[in-house]
N, C-alpha and C positions, 0 to 999 in steps of 0.2 A: 299370442294366443294362434293354437293349430288351425290351420287352414281346414276347411269343412270338405270331407270326400265322400263319395256316394258308399253305401254300405257300411257293414260294423265297423266301429272304430276299434283303435289298435287296443285300448282297454277290454274290451268284448270279446277280441279275438285271443287275447293273452289269458283270460279264464278260462276259453276253450283247451287252448293250446297245454294248458296246467293240469286240465284234465284228463289229457293222454298220459300223462307222468304221475298224477297222484296215486294210482292204484301200485306202482313201482315201488313209492316210499311207505305204502301203508305194507306191502311185502316186508320190505329192510326193518321198520317196527317190530313185525313178526319177530324176526331173526333175533334183533336187539333183545328184546322181552326173553326169547328161549336161552339165548346164551346166558341171561343174568341169573335164570333159574336154575342154570346146570350149574353155576357157580357154588362149591361146597361151603356151608357156614365159616368153616376153619381151614382155610390153605391146603396146600396138597390137590390143587385144579389139575387135573391131567385128561387127556383125550377120550378118556376111557368114561366122564363124567357127559360126553357130548354126544352121546348115541341119538338123542331126541332132536338134538340141532343138525346132526348129519342127514337123519331123516327128513326134517322140514326142507331142507334144501335141496335136497332129491325131489321133493314133492313140487316144489316152487317151480324148478326149472319146469317141469312138465307144463305148469298152468299158463303159460305163454310164451308162444315164439318169439316176442320182443326180445327176452332175455336169453344172453347165450349162456349165462352161469350165474348162480349165486354163490355167495360165500361168506365167513369169519375170518377177519385178518387181525390177529391178535396182536396186543401190545406186548414189549419185550418183557419176559419173566413171568407170564401170566401162563401159560401152559405148559406144564413140565419144565418149567424154568427154564424154558428154551427162549433164545432172542427173537426166535421168527417162527410162526407158527400160522399157517393158514388151512381150514378146510373150507374148501372152494370145489363146488360141482360145476360141470359145463355139459351141456348138450354136444353129442357129436353124432352126426346123423339120427339117426332113430332111437340113441342110448344117449343115458345121461351117466356120465364117468368122473371121477373125482381127477383133478387135474392135481399135475405131480408138479412141483416146482424144484428149483436147485437153491438152496440159501446156503451153499457153502459160498462165505464169503471172500476165499481165494481163488474161486473161479471167473473164467472171464464171462460167462451167461449167469452168472447170480442174479436171483431175483430179490433184490432189495427191494421190497415193497415200503418199507419203514422211510426211505427217502422217495417215493412215488407222490406227484401232487394229490392225487385222490385222497391218499392217506392222509399227509402232513395238514389238506384244508378240510378233512373231516374232525382233525383232533381238533381244531380251533373254533372259536366260540360259535363261527358259523355251522349249525349244526346241520344243512342238507349240502349236498356237494353233487355236481354234476358236470364232470370232467372229461372233456375231448370235445370232438373226436380225434381219434389216434389211433396208431398201428399198436397192438401191446405184443410187440415184438418177444418179449420173453416171456410171455404168460400164454394166454390164447392164440395168439397170434392172428387176432383177427383186427379188422376196423372197428372200434367200438367206441360208445360212450359210457364211461364208467361212472356209475352213481352211488352215494354212499351218505352214512349217517355214523355218528359215534356211537359207541356204545359205554354208558357211565353207569356205575352203581357204588353207592353212598358213597360219590364224590371220586371213586377212581376210574381212571380210563383204560377199560377193557382192551380195548379195538377197535374195529370198524366193520360195520354189516355192510357188503357193497354187492352191486351186480354189474353186470358187462353187458350192454344195449346191442342190438345191432343196429348199426348206422344208417344201414339200407331198409330196414322194417322202421324204425324211429323214423327216417325221414318220411317215408311212404304216410304215416300216420300223420304227423305234421304240415303234410303238404296238405293232406286232406283239409286240414284247418283253413290254412292259408288261402286255399281257394275260395274260400267265403267273402275273402277280401275283393272289391272293385278296382281294386289299383295293385301296385307291384308290392310286394310283402316278403318282411326278412325275419327271421328267427336268429340269433346270435346269444353265443353263451358268455359268461363272464368275462373270458379270455377274449372276446371279439371274435371269435371264430362263428362261420357259417354254419347253422344246422341246418337249414331249411329253408326255400326262400319258392315261391310260386313263379318264378321267371330265372331264365339262364342269365340275367344281369348279374347274381352272386353265385359263387361257386362255393357248395358244401366243403369244409374245411379251411375255406380262406379267410384270411382273419382282416378284418375292416381297419382304416387307418385310425379310427376312433369311434368308441361307444354312439352308437346313432343318439341324435336329439334331435329335436324339431326345429324347423327352420326358423331364423330369429333369435334362437338359443347362442350362448358362448360358442359352442362347437358347432361350426359350419358343417352341411352336409346336405346331401339331398331329401332326408326326411321331414315328412308335414306332422307327424302322428305317431308319438311312441309312448310304449308302456311295459313296464315289467311285469313279469309273468308272477302272480301271486304263490308260486311253487315254492318260492324263498331260496333259489339256485342262482340267481342274478341274471339270469336269461333275461334277455329284452325282445320284444315285437316290435317292430317299425313299419311302417307305411310310406310310401313314397310316390308321387308321381310319374307317369311312365316317360321313360327316357324319349327325346324328338327323335326321330327318324335320323339318320346320318345324310346329308345331302348326297345324291349319288351324281 
């Protein structure tokens, strides 16, 4: 049984933290729907069919400063028969521009998104992915969390709808939630990396030795209340009693 802490419990805070990202996944669903609608009924799917999708991507980037860029990453052979195709628009200053990437497999800096974890995870049964934080060196070159969902039509995997989220902006919004805790709180992703914390005890991007579990469980740790976010990404919010100050 979890120890009683003052203030809202982990489950309550987890629901509030999920609310920060639910609008992001709602926008990804809009992209997925637009991509499916753009697909011609009888083959010959090309970039020329994606005009409405491109327009939507530009509009979505402008809606919320949390998003660095939105895009559609196609499965091999879907668009013009190409092995790799991305329509991805991102904010650069006050402009929204198309991200141009190198897909040449013989190049040193090839952007092989087919092998990237956010793409691989999104094409599995797990329908929502929020991967990171990480530095997208060969893409946006920013410190981001990439959220993604699969795009499927008639049982065919068409690709992934994705968004790069600014880690700084995301952290600020989530810390605003964690400040509602009256004890130390941390939010970690499915890879055990810290997304946000209301204390310097945990550093963003650092990986915890194990997934948070409440005290008394099989996994040892400092946590007394733990809840998975209903968001569906495997993120976990954990509360802990404050560390005792070190003796001087």
